[in-house]
C-alpha positions in Angstrom: 0.0 0.0 0.0 3.0 2.3 -0.1 4.2 4.4 -3.1 7.4 2.9 -4.5 9.5 5.8 -3.2 8.3 5.0 0.3 9.0 1.2 0.0 12.6 1.3 -1.1 13.7 -0.8 1.9 11.6 -3.7 0.6 12.5 -3.4 -3.0 16.2 -2.9 -2.3 16.5 -6.1 -0.2 14.5 -8.1 -2.7 16.7 -7.0 -5.6 19.9 -7.9 -3.7 18.5 -11.4 -2.9 17.5 -11.9 -6.5 21.0 -11.1 -7.7 22.4 -13.4 -5.1 19.9 -16.2 -6.1 21.2 -16.0 -9.7 24.8 -16.1 -8.3 25.6 -12.6 -9.7 26.7 -11.4 -6.3 27.7 -13.1 -3.1 25.7 -12.7 0.2 28.1 -9.9 1.4 25.2 -7.5 1.5 23.5 -9.3 4.4 26.1 -8.1 6.9 26.3 -4.7 5.4 22.5 -4.2 5.5 22.4 -5.2 9.1 25.2 -2.7 9.8 23.2 -0.1 7.9 20.1 -0.8 10.0 22.1 -0.5 13.2 23.7 2.8 12.0 20.3 4.3 11.2 19.0 3.3 14.7 21.9 5.2 16.2 21.7 8.2 13.8 17.9 8.6 13.4 17.4 11.3 16.0 20.4 13.3 14.8 19.3 13.0 11.1 15.8 14.2 11.9 17.2 17.1 13.9 19.5 18.3 11.2 17.1 17.8 8.3 14.3 19.6 10.2 16.7 22.6 10.7 17.8 22.5 7.0 14.2 22.4 5.8 13.6 25.8 7.4 16.6 27.2 5.5 15.8 25.6 2.2 12.0 25.8 1.8 12.1 28.8 -0.5 15.3 27.8 -2.5 16.1 25.8 -5.6 18.4 23.1 -4.4 21.5 22.0 -6.3 22.9 18.6 -5.3 26.5 17.7 -6.0 28.0 14.2 -5.4 30.9 12.1 -6.6 30.2 10.0 -9.7 30.0 6.8 -7.6 27.2 8.4 -5.6 25.2 9.8 -8.5 22.3 7.4 -7.8 22.1 9.1 -4.3 21.9 12.5 -6.0 19.1 11.2 -8.2 17.2 9.8 -5.3 17.5 13.1 -3.4 16.3 15.1 -6.5 13.3 12.8 -7.1 12.3 12.8 -3.4 12.5 16.6 -3.3 10.4 16.7 -6.5 7.7 14.3 -5.4 7.6 14.8 -1.6 8.5 18.5 -1.2 7.0 19.6 -4.6 10.1 21.6 -5.5 12.3 21.8 -8.5 16.0 21.0 -8.0 18.9 19.5 -10.0 21.9 17.4 -9.4 25.3 16.8 -11.0 28.4 14.9 -10.3 32.1 15.7 -9.8 34.3 15.7 -11.8 31.9 15.9 -14.8 30.3 19.2 -13.7 33.8 20.8 -13.7 33.8 20.7 -17.5 30.6 22.8 -18.0 28.2 23.5 -15.2 30.9 25.1 -13.0 31.1 28.0 -15.5 27.3 28.6 -15.0 28.1 29.8 -11.5 28.7 33.4 -12.4 26.0 35.6 -10.7 25.3 36.0 -7.0 22.0 34.4 -6.1 19.9 34.1 -2.9 17.3 31.7 -4.4 19.6 28.7 -4.9 21.1 26.5 -2.2 23.9 24.0 -2.8 24.3 20.7 -1.0 27.5 18.7 -1.3 27.1 15.1 -0.5 30.5 13.6 0.6 31.6 10.0 1.1 34.7 8.7 2.8 35.5 6.4 -0.2 35.6 9.2 -2.8 38.9 9.4 -4.7 41.4 11.7 -3.1 41.6 13.9 -6.3 37.8 14.2 -6.4 37.7 15.2 -2.7 40.2 18.0 -3.5 37.9 19.1 -6.4 35.0 19.3 -4.0 36.9 21.8 -1.9 37.7 24.0 -4.9 34.2 23.8 -6.3 32.8 24.8 -2.9 35.1 27.8 -2.8 33.8 28.9 -6.3 30.1 28.2 -5.6 30.2 29.9 -2.2 31.1 33.2 -4.0 27.7 33.1 -5.7 25.3 31.1 -3.5 24.2 32.4 -0.2 23.5 28.9 1.1 26.0 26.1 0.8 25.6 22.9 3.0 27.6 19.7 3.4 26.6 16.3 4.4 29.0 13.4 5.0 27.5 10.0 4.5 28.3 7.6 7.3 29.1 3.9 7.3 31.9 1.5 6.7 30.7 0.2 3.4 29.1 1.6 0.3 25.8 0.0 1.2 25.8 1.7 4.6 26.8 5.1 3.1 24.0 4.8 0.5 21.4 3.8 3.0 22.4 6.6 5.4 22.4 9.1 2.5 19.0 8.0 1.3 17.6 8.1 4.8 19.0 11.7 5.2 17.6 12.9 1.9 14.2 11.2 2.5 13.8 13.0 5.9 14.9 16.3 4.3 12.2 15.9 1.6 9.6 15.1 4.3 10.4 18.1 6.4 10.5 20.3 3.4 7.0 19.1 2.5 5.9 20.0 6.0 7.6 23.4 5.9 6.0 24.2 2.5 2.6 22.9 3.6 2.4 20.1 1.0 1.2 16.5 1.4 4.3 14.5 0.7 2.2 11.6 -0.7 0.2 13.7 -3.2 1.2 13.4 -6.8 -1.8 15.1 -8.6 0.3 16.2 -11.6 1.5 12.6 -12.3 -2.0 11.2 -11.8 -3.4 13.8 -14.3 -0.7 13.0 -16.8 -1.4 9.2 -16.5 -5.2 9.7 -16.8 -4.7 12.0 -19.8 -2.5 9.5 -21.6 -4.9 6.7 -20.9 -7.5 8.4 -23.1 -5.4 8.2 -26.3 
């Protein structure tokens, strides 16, 4: 009875077991998922406190999300959750790719855009250095630049932590903006309209 975006825990675990069943991956993920679950139990209150505070700062901004290439799926998840739950436009890009084009777009001071850098401990050293330079450049133009460090000892833990953080942010942004996080009237209208042709 949940929308797919609210049931990721179920679909993620099933997909990993399907891949394991067909011997495409080992069962390494079982231990890492358990560690991720324990990490979220420890961090839940802190995540909610931070994201509730961030939502107050971000509710009237267009959010720009930057991640390392290996965490692009996390950036996509954040963007989609902000779109659907908080009913707000945003975009994401990855480093180092955005250094070839989008970086030049940061040229005018703005108060309506907020930048969130999502960091991970396993990001390549050179890319981490790029993050620092990009933040220096972007901070000259955006009045709101935030950083979040994903936690965990494995990529699965860091992804689960990052997803959880972004999901709570989108929830609190929906509350702050007085929207029902579950409502998707525009998508329903599109589907109904398409069903008539």
